[in-house]
Chimera marker file (.cmm) of the C-alpha trace (Angstrom):
<marker_set name="trace">
<marker id="1" x="-10.005" y="-4.448" z="14.288" r="1" g="1" b="0" radius="0.5"/>
<marker id="2" x="-12.432" y="-1.577" z="13.527" r="1" g="1" b="0" radius="0.5"/>
<marker id="3" x="-11.645" y="1.522" z="15.603" r="1" g="1" b="0" radius="0.5"/>
<marker id="4" x="-12.738" y="5.102" z="14.835" r="1" g="1" b="0" radius="0.5"/>
<marker id="5" x="-13.565" y="4.370" z="11.194" r="1" g="1" b="0" radius="0.5"/>
<marker id="6" x="-10.250" y="2.596" z="10.593" r="1" g="1" b="0" radius="0.5"/>
<marker id="7" x="-9.169" y="-1.016" z="10.454" r="1" g="1" b="0" radius="0.5"/>
<marker id="8" x="-5.693" y="-2.100" z="11.528" r="1" g="1" b="0" radius="0.5"/>
<marker id="9" x="-4.138" y="-5.054" z="9.733" r="1" g="1" b="0" radius="0.5"/>
<marker id="10" x="-0.691" y="-6.538" z="10.330" r="1" g="1" b="0" radius="0.5"/>
<marker id="11" x="0.990" y="-4.367" z="7.698" r="1" g="1" b="0" radius="0.5"/>
<marker id="12" x="-1.363" y="-1.395" z="7.241" r="1" g="1" b="0" radius="0.5"/>
<marker id="13" x="-4.022" y="0.844" z="8.728" r="1" g="1" b="0" radius="0.5"/>
<marker id="14" x="-6.976" y="1.350" z="6.380" r="1" g="1" b="0" radius="0.5"/>
<marker id="15" x="-9.248" y="4.366" z="6.893" r="1" g="1" b="0" radius="0.5"/>
<marker id="16" x="-11.563" y="6.793" z="5.130" r="1" g="1" b="0" radius="0.5"/>
<marker id="17" x="-10.149" y="10.317" z="5.061" r="1" g="1" b="0" radius="0.5"/>
<marker id="18" x="-12.614" y="13.132" z="5.856" r="1" g="1" b="0" radius="0.5"/>
<marker id="19" x="-11.801" y="14.602" z="2.413" r="1" g="1" b="0" radius="0.5"/>
<marker id="20" x="-13.491" y="11.610" z="0.791" r="1" g="1" b="0" radius="0.5"/>
<marker id="21" x="-10.791" y="9.152" z="-0.191" r="1" g="1" b="0" radius="0.5"/>
<marker id="22" x="-9.609" y="5.825" z="1.156" r="1" g="1" b="0" radius="0.5"/>
<marker id="23" x="-6.233" y="5.896" z="2.906" r="1" g="1" b="0" radius="0.5"/>
<marker id="24" x="-4.062" y="2.818" z="3.280" r="1" g="1" b="0" radius="0.5"/>
<marker id="25" x="-1.044" y="3.606" z="5.475" r="1" g="1" b="0" radius="0.5"/>
<marker id="26" x="1.650" y="0.960" z="5.569" r="1" g="1" b="0" radius="0.5"/>
<marker id="27" x="2.917" y="0.227" z="9.072" r="1" g="1" b="0" radius="0.5"/>
<marker id="28" x="6.554" y="-0.227" z="10.046" r="1" g="1" b="0" radius="0.5"/>
<marker id="29" x="6.919" y="-3.967" z="10.227" r="1" g="1" b="0" radius="0.5"/>
<marker id="30" x="9.278" y="-6.759" z="9.279" r="1" g="1" b="0" radius="0.5"/>
<marker id="31" x="6.353" y="-8.759" z="7.866" r="1" g="1" b="0" radius="0.5"/>
<marker id="32" x="5.924" y="-9.144" z="4.131" r="1" g="1" b="0" radius="0.5"/>
<marker id="33" x="2.518" y="-8.600" z="2.605" r="1" g="1" b="0" radius="0.5"/>
<marker id="34" x="1.432" y="-11.920" z="1.186" r="1" g="1" b="0" radius="0.5"/>
<marker id="35" x="-1.798" y="-12.836" z="-0.591" r="1" g="1" b="0" radius="0.5"/>
<marker id="36" x="-3.671" y="-13.479" z="2.684" r="1" g="1" b="0" radius="0.5"/>
<marker id="37" x="-2.658" y="-10.066" z="4.078" r="1" g="1" b="0" radius="0.5"/>
<marker id="38" x="-3.531" y="-8.360" z="0.769" r="1" g="1" b="0" radius="0.5"/>
<marker id="39" x="-7.007" y="-9.891" z="0.961" r="1" g="1" b="0" radius="0.5"/>
<marker id="40" x="-7.403" y="-8.503" z="4.504" r="1" g="1" b="0" radius="0.5"/>
<marker id="41" x="-6.485" y="-5.002" z="3.266" r="1" g="1" b="0" radius="0.5"/>
<marker id="42" x="-9.001" y="-5.165" z="0.412" r="1" g="1" b="0" radius="0.5"/>
<marker id="43" x="-11.731" y="-6.546" z="2.688" r="1" g="1" b="0" radius="0.5"/>
<marker id="44" x="-11.030" y="-3.733" z="5.188" r="1" g="1" b="0" radius="0.5"/>
<marker id="45" x="-11.309" y="-1.161" z="2.389" r="1" g="1" b="0" radius="0.5"/>
<marker id="46" x="-14.565" y="-2.700" z="1.160" r="1" g="1" b="0" radius="0.5"/>
<marker id="47" x="-15.999" y="-2.692" z="4.699" r="1" g="1" b="0" radius="0.5"/>
<marker id="48" x="-15.075" y="0.946" z="5.361" r="1" g="1" b="0" radius="0.5"/>
<marker id="49" x="-16.370" y="2.241" z="2.030" r="1" g="1" b="0" radius="0.5"/>
<marker id="50" x="-19.471" y="0.002" z="1.981" r="1" g="1" b="0" radius="0.5"/>
<marker id="51" x="-18.520" y="-0.809" z="-1.606" r="1" g="1" b="0" radius="0.5"/>
<marker id="52" x="-18.645" y="2.853" z="-2.694" r="1" g="1" b="0" radius="0.5"/>
<marker id="53" x="-16.318" y="4.021" z="-5.488" r="1" g="1" b="0" radius="0.5"/>
<marker id="54" x="-13.461" y="6.097" z="-4.090" r="1" g="1" b="0" radius="0.5"/>
<marker id="55" x="-9.989" y="7.391" z="-4.892" r="1" g="1" b="0" radius="0.5"/>
<marker id="56" x="-7.237" y="5.676" z="-2.874" r="1" g="1" b="0" radius="0.5"/>
<marker id="57" x="-4.052" y="6.997" z="-1.254" r="1" g="1" b="0" radius="0.5"/>
<marker id="58" x="-1.492" y="4.311" z="-0.495" r="1" g="1" b="0" radius="0.5"/>
<marker id="59" x="1.080" y="5.712" z="1.913" r="1" g="1" b="0" radius="0.5"/>
<marker id="60" x="4.089" y="3.458" z="1.315" r="1" g="1" b="0" radius="0.5"/>
<marker id="61" x="6.585" y="5.667" z="3.140" r="1" g="1" b="0" radius="0.5"/>
<marker id="62" x="6.996" y="2.867" z="5.681" r="1" g="1" b="0" radius="0.5"/>
<marker id="63" x="8.130" y="0.530" z="2.929" r="1" g="1" b="0" radius="0.5"/>
<marker id="64" x="6.773" y="-2.988" z="3.222" r="1" g="1" b="0" radius="0.5"/>
<marker id="65" x="7.797" y="-5.738" z="0.852" r="1" g="1" b="0" radius="0.5"/>
<marker id="66" x="5.121" y="-7.817" z="-0.804" r="1" g="1" b="0" radius="0.5"/>
<marker id="67" x="4.865" y="-10.980" z="-2.797" r="1" g="1" b="0" radius="0.5"/>
<marker id="68" x="4.083" y="-11.069" z="-6.506" r="1" g="1" b="0" radius="0.5"/>
<marker id="69" x="0.689" y="-12.612" z="-5.694" r="1" g="1" b="0" radius="0.5"/>
<marker id="70" x="-0.133" y="-9.745" z="-3.319" r="1" g="1" b="0" radius="0.5"/>
<marker id="71" x="0.797" y="-7.125" z="-5.947" r="1" g="1" b="0" radius="0.5"/>
<marker id="72" x="-1.365" y="-8.891" z="-8.519" r="1" g="1" b="0" radius="0.5"/>
<marker id="73" x="-4.291" y="-9.071" z="-6.101" r="1" g="1" b="0" radius="0.5"/>
<marker id="74" x="-4.009" y="-5.382" z="-5.191" r="1" g="1" b="0" radius="0.5"/>
<marker id="75" x="-4.052" y="-4.384" z="-8.857" r="1" g="1" b="0" radius="0.5"/>
<marker id="76" x="-6.928" y="-6.578" z="-10.054" r="1" g="1" b="0" radius="0.5"/>
<marker id="77" x="-9.511" y="-8.510" z="-8.087" r="1" g="1" b="0" radius="0.5"/>
<marker id="78" x="-13.266" y="-8.888" z="-7.923" r="1" g="1" b="0" radius="0.5"/>
<marker id="79" x="-13.692" y="-6.453" z="-5.002" r="1" g="1" b="0" radius="0.5"/>
<marker id="80" x="-11.567" y="-3.654" z="-6.469" r="1" g="1" b="0" radius="0.5"/>
<marker id="81" x="-12.984" y="-3.849" z="-10.009" r="1" g="1" b="0" radius="0.5"/>
<marker id="82" x="-14.735" y="-0.543" z="-10.673" r="1" g="1" b="0" radius="0.5"/>
<marker id="83" x="-14.459" y="0.660" z="-7.054" r="1" g="1" b="0" radius="0.5"/>
<marker id="84" x="-11.021" y="2.283" z="-7.082" r="1" g="1" b="0" radius="0.5"/>
<marker id="85" x="-11.422" y="5.513" z="-9.060" r="1" g="1" b="0" radius="0.5"/>
<marker id="86" x="-7.748" y="6.522" z="-8.912" r="1" g="1" b="0" radius="0.5"/>
<marker id="87" x="-4.690" y="5.531" z="-6.926" r="1" g="1" b="0" radius="0.5"/>
<marker id="88" x="-1.937" y="7.775" z="-5.533" r="1" g="1" b="0" radius="0.5"/>
<marker id="89" x="1.173" y="5.982" z="-4.278" r="1" g="1" b="0" radius="0.5"/>
<marker id="90" x="3.079" y="8.038" z="-1.707" r="1" g="1" b="0" radius="0.5"/>
<marker id="91" x="6.791" y="7.197" z="-1.348" r="1" g="1" b="0" radius="0.5"/>
<marker id="92" x="9.817" y="8.752" z="0.334" r="1" g="1" b="0" radius="0.5"/>
<marker id="93" x="12.817" y="6.552" z="-0.376" r="1" g="1" b="0" radius="0.5"/>
<marker id="94" x="14.350" y="4.433" z="-3.108" r="1" g="1" b="0" radius="0.5"/>
<marker id="95" x="12.946" y="1.139" z="-1.790" r="1" g="1" b="0" radius="0.5"/>
<marker id="96" x="9.353" y="2.403" z="-1.651" r="1" g="1" b="0" radius="0.5"/>
<marker id="97" x="9.730" y="4.126" z="-5.037" r="1" g="1" b="0" radius="0.5"/>
<marker id="98" x="10.992" y="0.906" z="-6.650" r="1" g="1" b="0" radius="0.5"/>
<marker id="99" x="8.125" y="-1.076" z="-5.101" r="1" g="1" b="0" radius="0.5"/>
<marker id="100" x="5.568" y="1.471" z="-6.370" r="1" g="1" b="0" radius="0.5"/>
<marker id="101" x="7.146" y="1.569" z="-9.828" r="1" g="1" b="0" radius="0.5"/>
<marker id="102" x="7.168" y="-2.249" z="-10.057" r="1" g="1" b="0" radius="0.5"/>
<marker id="103" x="3.510" y="-2.309" z="-9.059" r="1" g="1" b="0" radius="0.5"/>
<marker id="104" x="2.481" y="0.194" z="-11.735" r="1" g="1" b="0" radius="0.5"/>
<marker id="105" x="4.681" y="-1.237" z="-14.517" r="1" g="1" b="0" radius="0.5"/>
<marker id="106" x="4.185" y="-4.967" z="-14.005" r="1" g="1" b="0" radius="0.5"/>
<marker id="107" x="0.691" y="-5.137" z="-12.506" r="1" g="1" b="0" radius="0.5"/>
<marker id="108" x="-0.871" y="-2.314" z="-14.541" r="1" g="1" b="0" radius="0.5"/>
<marker id="109" x="-3.834" y="-1.290" z="-12.359" r="1" g="1" b="0" radius="0.5"/>
<marker id="110" x="-7.010" y="-0.600" z="-14.367" r="1" g="1" b="0" radius="0.5"/>
<marker id="111" x="-7.416" y="2.890" z="-12.903" r="1" g="1" b="0" radius="0.5"/>
<marker id="112" x="-5.442" y="6.143" z="-13.131" r="1" g="1" b="0" radius="0.5"/>
<marker id="113" x="-2.407" y="5.888" z="-10.845" r="1" g="1" b="0" radius="0.5"/>
<marker id="114" x="0.564" y="8.079" z="-10.048" r="1" g="1" b="0" radius="0.5"/>
<marker id="115" x="3.587" y="8.029" z="-7.722" r="1" g="1" b="0" radius="0.5"/>
<marker id="116" x="4.179" y="11.028" z="-5.408" r="1" g="1" b="0" radius="0.5"/>
<marker id="117" x="6.753" y="12.152" z="-2.859" r="1" g="1" b="0" radius="0.5"/>
<marker id="118" x="4.504" y="14.933" z="-1.519" r="1" g="1" b="0" radius="0.5"/>
<marker id="119" x="1.366" y="14.019" z="0.410" r="1" g="1" b="0" radius="0.5"/>
<marker id="120" x="-0.217" y="17.389" z="-0.382" r="1" g="1" b="0" radius="0.5"/>
<marker id="121" x="0.318" y="16.860" z="-4.119" r="1" g="1" b="0" radius="0.5"/>
<marker id="122" x="-1.011" y="13.289" z="-3.904" r="1" g="1" b="0" radius="0.5"/>
<marker id="123" x="-4.178" y="14.423" z="-2.107" r="1" g="1" b="0" radius="0.5"/>
<marker id="124" x="-4.659" y="17.336" z="-4.525" r="1" g="1" b="0" radius="0.5"/>
<marker id="125" x="-4.403" y="14.934" z="-7.472" r="1" g="1" b="0" radius="0.5"/>
<marker id="126" x="-6.781" y="12.396" z="-5.881" r="1" g="1" b="0" radius="0.5"/>
<marker id="127" x="-9.433" y="15.010" z="-5.153" r="1" g="1" b="0" radius="0.5"/>
<marker id="128" x="-9.762" y="15.591" z="-8.894" r="1" g="1" b="0" radius="0.5"/>
<marker id="129" x="-11.282" y="12.097" z="-9.087" r="1" g="1" b="0" radius="0.5"/>
<marker id="130" x="-13.834" y="12.392" z="-6.268" r="1" g="1" b="0" radius="0.5"/>
<marker id="131" x="-17.278" y="11.264" z="-7.387" r="1" g="1" b="0" radius="0.5"/>
<link id1="1" id2="2" r="1" g="1" b="0" radius="0.2"/>
<link id1="2" id2="3" r="1" g="1" b="0" radius="0.2"/>
<link id1="3" id2="4" r="1" g="1" b="0" radius="0.2"/>
<link id1="4" id2="5" r="1" g="1" b="0" radius="0.2"/>
<link id1="5" id2="6" r="1" g="1" b="0" radius="0.2"/>
<link id1="6" id2="7" r="1" g="1" b="0" radius="0.2"/>
<link id1="7" id2="8" r="1" g="1" b="0" radius="0.2"/>
<link id1="8" id2="9" r="1" g="1" b="0" radius="0.2"/>
<link id1="9" id2="10" r="1" g="1" b="0" radius="0.2"/>
<link id1="10" id2="11" r="1" g="1" b="0" radius="0.2"/>
<link id1="11" id2="12" r="1" g="1" b="0" radius="0.2"/>
<link id1="12" id2="13" r="1" g="1" b="0" radius="0.2"/>
<link id1="13" id2="14" r="1" g="1" b="0" radius="0.2"/>
<link id1="14" id2="15" r="1" g="1" b="0" radius="0.2"/>
<link id1="15" id2="16" r="1" g="1" b="0" radius="0.2"/>
<link id1="16" id2="17" r="1" g="1" b="0" radius="0.2"/>
<link id1="17" id2="18" r="1" g="1" b="0" radius="0.2"/>
<link id1="18" id2="19" r="1" g="1" b="0" radius="0.2"/>
<link id1="19" id2="20" r="1" g="1" b="0" radius="0.2"/>
<link id1="20" id2="21" r="1" g="1" b="0" radius="0.2"/>
<link id1="21" id2="22" r="1" g="1" b="0" radius="0.2"/>
<link id1="22" id2="23" r="1" g="1" b="0" radius="0.2"/>
<link id1="23" id2="24" r="1" g="1" b="0" radius="0.2"/>
<link id1="24" id2="25" r="1" g="1" b="0" radius="0.2"/>
<link id1="25" id2="26" r="1" g="1" b="0" radius="0.2"/>
<link id1="26" id2="27" r="1" g="1" b="0" radius="0.2"/>
<link id1="27" id2="28" r="1" g="1" b="0" radius="0.2"/>
<link id1="28" id2="29" r="1" g="1" b="0" radius="0.2"/>
<link id1="29" id2="30" r="1" g="1" b="0" radius="0.2"/>
<link id1="30" id2="31" r="1" g="1" b="0" radius="0.2"/>
<link id1="31" id2="32" r="1" g="1" b="0" radius="0.2"/>
<link id1="32" id2="33" r="1" g="1" b="0" radius="0.2"/>
<link id1="33" id2="34" r="1" g="1" b="0" radius="0.2"/>
<link id1="34" id2="35" r="1" g="1" b="0" radius="0.2"/>
<link id1="35" id2="36" r="1" g="1" b="0" radius="0.2"/>
<link id1="36" id2="37" r="1" g="1" b="0" radius="0.2"/>
<link id1="37" id2="38" r="1" g="1" b="0" radius="0.2"/>
<link id1="38" id2="39" r="1" g="1" b="0" radius="0.2"/>
<link id1="39" id2="40" r="1" g="1" b="0" radius="0.2"/>
<link id1="40" id2="41" r="1" g="1" b="0" radius="0.2"/>
<link id1="41" id2="42" r="1" g="1" b="0" radius="0.2"/>
<link id1="42" id2="43" r="1" g="1" b="0" radius="0.2"/>
<link id1="43" id2="44" r="1" g="1" b="0" radius="0.2"/>
<link id1="44" id2="45" r="1" g="1" b="0" radius="0.2"/>
<link id1="45" id2="46" r="1" g="1" b="0" radius="0.2"/>
<link id1="46" id2="47" r="1" g="1" b="0" radius="0.2"/>
<link id1="47" id2="48" r="1" g="1" b="0" radius="0.2"/>
<link id1="48" id2="49" r="1" g="1" b="0" radius="0.2"/>
<link id1="49" id2="50" r="1" g="1" b="0" radius="0.2"/>
<link id1="50" id2="51" r="1" g="1" b="0" radius="0.2"/>
<link id1="51" id2="52" r="1" g="1" b="0" radius="0.2"/>
<link id1="52" id2="53" r="1" g="1" b="0" radius="0.2"/>
<link id1="53" id2="54" r="1" g="1" b="0" radius="0.2"/>
<link id1="54" id2="55" r="1" g="1" b="0" radius="0.2"/>
<link id1="55" id2="56" r="1" g="1" b="0" radius="0.2"/>
<link id1="56" id2="57" r="1" g="1" b="0" radius="0.2"/>
<link id1="57" id2="58" r="1" g="1" b="0" radius="0.2"/>
<link id1="58" id2="59" r="1" g="1" b="0" radius="0.2"/>
<link id1="59" id2="60" r="1" g="1" b="0" radius="0.2"/>
<link id1="60" id2="61" r="1" g="1" b="0" radius="0.2"/>
<link id1="61" id2="62" r="1" g="1" b="0" radius="0.2"/>
<link id1="62" id2="63" r="1" g="1" b="0" radius="0.2"/>
<link id1="63" id2="64" r="1" g="1" b="0" radius="0.2"/>
<link id1="64" id2="65" r="1" g="1" b="0" radius="0.2"/>
<link id1="65" id2="66" r="1" g="1" b="0" radius="0.2"/>
<link id1="66" id2="67" r="1" g="1" b="0" radius="0.2"/>
<link id1="67" id2="68" r="1" g="1" b="0" radius="0.2"/>
<link id1="68" id2="69" r="1" g="1" b="0" radius="0.2"/>
<link id1="69" id2="70" r="1" g="1" b="0" radius="0.2"/>
<link id1="70" id2="71" r="1" g="1" b="0" radius="0.2"/>
<link id1="71" id2="72" r="1" g="1" b="0" radius="0.2"/>
<link id1="72" id2="73" r="1" g="1" b="0" radius="0.2"/>
<link id1="73" id2="74" r="1" g="1" b="0" radius="0.2"/>
<link id1="74" id2="75" r="1" g="1" b="0" radius="0.2"/>
<link id1="75" id2="76" r="1" g="1" b="0" radius="0.2"/>
<link id1="76" id2="77" r="1" g="1" b="0" radius="0.2"/>
<link id1="77" id2="78" r="1" g="1" b="0" radius="0.2"/>
<link id1="78" id2="79" r="1" g="1" b="0" radius="0.2"/>
<link id1="79" id2="80" r="1" g="1" b="0" radius="0.2"/>
<link id1="80" id2="81" r="1" g="1" b="0" radius="0.2"/>
<link id1="81" id2="82" r="1" g="1" b="0" radius="0.2"/>
<link id1="82" id2="83" r="1" g="1" b="0" radius="0.2"/>
<link id1="83" id2="84" r="1" g="1" b="0" radius="0.2"/>
<link id1="84" id2="85" r="1" g="1" b="0" radius="0.2"/>
<link id1="85" id2="86" r="1" g="1" b="0" radius="0.2"/>
<link id1="86" id2="87" r="1" g="1" b="0" radius="0.2"/>
<link id1="87" id2="88" r="1" g="1" b="0" radius="0.2"/>
<link id1="88" id2="89" r="1" g="1" b="0" radius="0.2"/>
<link id1="89" id2="90" r="1" g="1" b="0" radius="0.2"/>
<link id1="90" id2="91" r="1" g="1" b="0" radius="0.2"/>
<link id1="91" id2="92" r="1" g="1" b="0" radius="0.2"/>
<link id1="92" id2="93" r="1" g="1" b="0" radius="0.2"/>
<link id1="93" id2="94" r="1" g="1" b="0" radius="0.2"/>
<link id1="94" id2="95" r="1" g="1" b="0" radius="0.2"/>
<link id1="95" id2="96" r="1" g="1" b="0" radius="0.2"/>
<link id1="96" id2="97" r="1" g="1" b="0" radius="0.2"/>
<link id1="97" id2="98" r="1" g="1" b="0" radius="0.2"/>
<link id1="98" id2="99" r="1" g="1" b="0" radius="0.2"/>
<link id1="99" id2="100" r="1" g="1" b="0" radius="0.2"/>
<link id1="100" id2="101" r="1" g="1" b="0" radius="0.2"/>
<link id1="101" id2="102" r="1" g="1" b="0" radius="0.2"/>
<link id1="102" id2="103" r="1" g="1" b="0" radius="0.2"/>
<link id1="103" id2="104" r="1" g="1" b="0" radius="0.2"/>
<link id1="104" id2="105" r="1" g="1" b="0" radius="0.2"/>
<link id1="105" id2="106" r="1" g="1" b="0" radius="0.2"/>
<link id1="106" id2="107" r="1" g="1" b="0" radius="0.2"/>
<link id1="107" id2="108" r="1" g="1" b="0" radius="0.2"/>
<link id1="108" id2="109" r="1" g="1" b="0" radius="0.2"/>
<link id1="109" id2="110" r="1" g="1" b="0" radius="0.2"/>
<link id1="110" id2="111" r="1" g="1" b="0" radius="0.2"/>
<link id1="111" id2="112" r="1" g="1" b="0" radius="0.2"/>
<link id1="112" id2="113" r="1" g="1" b="0" radius="0.2"/>
<link id1="113" id2="114" r="1" g="1" b="0" radius="0.2"/>
<link id1="114" id2="115" r="1" g="1" b="0" radius="0.2"/>
<link id1="115" id2="116" r="1" g="1" b="0" radius="0.2"/>
<link id1="116" id2="117" r="1" g="1" b="0" radius="0.2"/>
<link id1="117" id2="118" r="1" g="1" b="0" radius="0.2"/>
<link id1="118" id2="119" r="1" g="1" b="0" radius="0.2"/>
<link id1="119" id2="120" r="1" g="1" b="0" radius="0.2"/>
<link id1="120" id2="121" r="1" g="1" b="0" radius="0.2"/>
<link id1="121" id2="122" r="1" g="1" b="0" radius="0.2"/>
<link id1="122" id2="123" r="1" g="1" b="0" radius="0.2"/>
<link id1="123" id2="124" r="1" g="1" b="0" radius="0.2"/>
<link id1="124" id2="125" r="1" g="1" b="0" radius="0.2"/>
<link id1="125" id2="126" r="1" g="1" b="0" radius="0.2"/>
<link id1="126" id2="127" r="1" g="1" b="0" radius="0.2"/>
<link id1="127" id2="128" r="1" g="1" b="0" radius="0.2"/>
<link id1="128" id2="129" r="1" g="1" b="0" radius="0.2"/>
<link id1="129" id2="130" r="1" g="1" b="0" radius="0.2"/>
<link id1="130" id2="131" r="1" g="1" b="0" radius="0.2"/>
</marker_set>
């Protein structure tokens, strides 16, 4: 559902930050992100950015588990190719850090990516990639 320049999915709220990056904030939920949910997140991002290239902040502090297929889709798919300039993964606990590390090590996104525990540091890093 599109509300105030954000789209709410089952497991995340996707929005464009006024500073010029896409923000995907994971919601507290018992649901696992599967391939269908991952596709909804990417479609929401594409809708909000109108296909424009942008850095992305993924706020995974509300850790959500995801399937292997979802991780693969997030890292490489036809919509994301060339659109995601850089990716900051924001974590705050061991579970979210392990999920972020697995994503970067096993799925190897094609863009610069880094794991952060500080939102300010993550945003500062992302802003270096603004087009």
